[in-house]
C-alpha positions in Angstrom: 38.4 20.3 21.5 41.2 23.6 21.3 41.1 26.4 23.3 42.6 29.6 22.7 43.6 31.7 25.4 45.3 35.1 25.2 47.4 37.0 27.8 49.9 39.8 27.8 47.5 42.7 26.9 47.6 46.0 29.1 48.6 49.8 28.6 51.4 51.2 27.2 52.6 54.8 26.2 53.2 55.8 22.2 56.5 53.6 21.5 56.3 50.8 23.9 56.0 47.2 23.8 53.9 44.6 24.6 54.0 40.6 23.7 51.0 39.0 23.3 50.6 35.2 24.1 48.2 32.7 22.9 48.0 29.5 24.9 46.7 26.6 22.5 45.4 23.6 24.5 43.8 20.6 22.8 46.1 21.5 19.8 49.2 21.5 18.1 50.4 25.5 17.6 52.9 24.0 14.9 50.2 21.9 13.1 47.8 24.2 12.0 48.1 28.0 10.7 47.6 30.6 13.4 46.8 34.1 13.1 46.5 37.4 15.4 43.5 39.5 14.4 42.9 43.1 16.2 39.4 44.6 16.8 39.0 48.5 17.6 36.1 49.8 19.1 32.6 49.9 16.3 35.2 48.4 13.9 35.7 45.1 12.0 37.9 42.3 13.2 40.7 42.9 11.2 43.8 40.5 10.3 47.2 41.1 11.9 49.6 38.5 11.7 49.5 35.1 10.3 52.2 32.1 11.1 51.5 29.1 8.6 51.7 25.5 9.4 54.6 24.9 6.8 56.7 28.0 8.8 56.1 31.4 6.6 54.7 34.4 7.8 52.4 37.2 6.9 51.8 40.5 8.0 49.2 43.7 7.7 50.6 46.3 6.3 50.1 48.7 9.0 52.5 46.5 11.4 55.1 45.5 9.2 58.6 46.2 10.8 56.6 46.9 14.2 54.8 43.3 15.0 56.7 39.8 15.2 54.6 36.5 15.0 56.4 33.5 16.4 55.6 30.4 18.2 56.8 27.9 21.1 55.8 24.1 19.8 57.3 23.5 23.5 54.9 25.0 25.2 52.2 25.3 23.0 52.3 29.0 22.8 51.6 31.7 19.6 53.0 35.2 20.3 53.1 38.7 19.2 55.7 41.1 19.8 54.2 44.4 19.1 57.1 47.0 19.2 56.8 51.2 18.4 53.5 51.1 19.1 51.0 53.9 17.9 47.5 54.5 19.6 45.8 53.2 16.4 47.2 49.7 17.8 44.6 50.4 20.6 42.2 47.0 20.1 41.1 43.8 21.2 43.9 41.1 19.9 42.5 37.8 19.1 44.1 34.7 17.9 42.7 32.5 15.3 43.1 28.8 14.7 43.0 29.4 10.7 42.2 26.0 9.8 39.2 25.4 12.6 38.2 29.1 12.3 38.2 28.9 16.4 38.6 32.3 18.2 40.2 32.9 21.6 38.4 35.4 24.0 40.7 37.9 22.9 43.3 40.5 25.3 42.9 44.4 25.6 45.7 46.2 24.3 45.7 50.3 24.8 48.1 52.9 23.4 48.1 56.4 25.4 49.4 59.1 23.6 
């Protein structure tokens, strides 16, 4: 069974950076399309970024130019580099196996103003 474990969240000031990691066990991070989503309190979970099996990337409009998705097959890890963070980026961030629909448990990101 594939397991996804996110890490790297924390508290950062506006304009700061964080790099989130999603460790994939029981599967191959490069063999499936993987995505990052986020959920703000009392809001629906929304799409942030996607790395397709074919190697293409896609981003939500409100993170384009600030966030970068990447993957490392050697460590079987999916990453989300987040720069120029804003208070509205505060959320719990989840990685998702887009093929199986499986989610990780999330990592909290808080951006202080």
